[in-house]
N, C-alpha and C positions, 0 to 999 in steps of 0.2 A: 636228764629229764624224765620222769615216770611218768605212766599213762596216766590221765584224770580220773579214770574208773579207778583206781585203787585208792582214791579218797572215799569210797564207799566201804572200807572195810573199817570196821569200827571194833576197838577192844571192848569187852564185856562191860568193863567199869564205866564206861562211857556213853553206853548205849541209850540209856532213859535221857541223857542230856541232848544226844544225837538226834533222837526221834522227836524231842519236844521241837526241835527247830524245823522238822519234816511238815511237807504241808500236808493238811487233813483232807479226808479221812486217811489213817494208816493201815493198811493190810498187813497183816503177820502170817507168816506161814513157816514152817520148818522142814527139816528132813537131811538126810545125807547126801544126796544129791552126787553119789560117787562118780559115775560116768553120765554125763550131762548127754541127753538125745531127745528126740522131738517131742517125747511125752512130758519131760521136765520142761521143756521150753514153752510147749503150748499152756500147760498147767500156770506157769508163772505168768505170761501173758493174759490170762484169763484172770488170774489173782489181782494184778496191777490194774485191770480195768476196773475194780470195784472201788479203787479209790483213788486219790491222788500221790500215794507213796505206797511201797511195797518193802517190806522189812523181812528178812530171813533171818531166822534160827538155824545154823549151821551145826547138826551135831559134831563135837570135835571127835577125833580118832578115838579117844577112850569111851565116849558115848556110844559111837557108833558100834564099837566091838562089842558092847552089852546088848545089843537089840538081836543077838543071836544068827548073825549073819555068817557066812563062811568065814575061818580063822583069819584067812589073808585079807578080808575085807576092812576097811574100804581100800580098795586099789590106788586110789589117789590121797594123798595127806589132807589134812585139813587146810593147810595154806594153800594148796593148788586148787582145791574145791572152792574155798572162799574167793580165790582171784578169778576163776573161770564165772561164777555167779554175778561179780561184780561188774565184769565186763558186758553183763547183759543190759540190754535199753530198759526193760521193765523193771530192773532192780534198783532200789534206793539205798540199801543199806543191807551190810552182812555183818553179823555177830556170832562168834562160837559160844556152845554151851557145853558143859561137862554132865550135866546131869541127866537121868535117863528120860527125863521129859522137859519140854520147854516151859512148863507153867510158871516157874518161879522169874525166867527172863520174861515171859509175856506180861506177867504182872508188875513187873519193873518199868516196862515200856509202854504199857496200857495202850495198846492198839484198838482202834476202832473195830476192827473186824480180825476175826481168826479163820483161815481156810486152810482145808485139806483136800486131798483127792478123793474122788468118788469111791475109792475103795475102803475107806474109814466110814463108821458109822458116826457122825459129827456129834450126834447127842448123848453119846456113851463117854467121850472125852472130859477128862478134867480142864484140859484148856477151853471148852466150850462155857462149862460153869464158871470158870476165872472171867473170860472177857464180857460175859453177861452179868456178872456181878458189878462192873462198873458203868453199865448203860451200852457197850458194845454188843457185837452179834455174831454168829458163826456161820459158815456155810460150806459144805461139800461141794467141791466142784467136778464137773465131768471128768471121767478117768478116759483117757486115751487107750483104748485097747490095742495089745500087741507091742506095747514098748514098756520094758522094764528093765533095770540094770541087772538083774539076777539072770534073766531070759538073754541078754546080751553078752554077760560074762561066759555064759555056758556055752553058746553060739562060739565065741571066739575059742574057747577051750577045747571044743568039740572038734 
């Protein structure tokens, strides 16, 4: 018998139909979430508090490597990262995307909210323009200082 949270994992091809069945409003965020830490968990809980459901667009390994991080990142593979995120109470659905940005995925699922951490300028993101084009909105959430995967990896390696 598999844990129930594995039902939150969703193939990209099924994402729009699965999101359509989620309680609204739907909040969407994205990222690599390589080594989950307190900053991530706090951010995801805050994101979920904006709506009834939280959908995560997870950078695939291929997409994550294009972001210019260290050559050996992500440290955890996409399936492992997706399973860890799905186990969180705040998360409703996790799906992967291969593109450099989640704009296409966001346009397919048509979330009511798009959120990113406060280290992003939400007004400059293509995702913000996309979600607002169908009447949704976007918001930058507070950034939890002192928590980053890059810093954690450096500390472990140090």
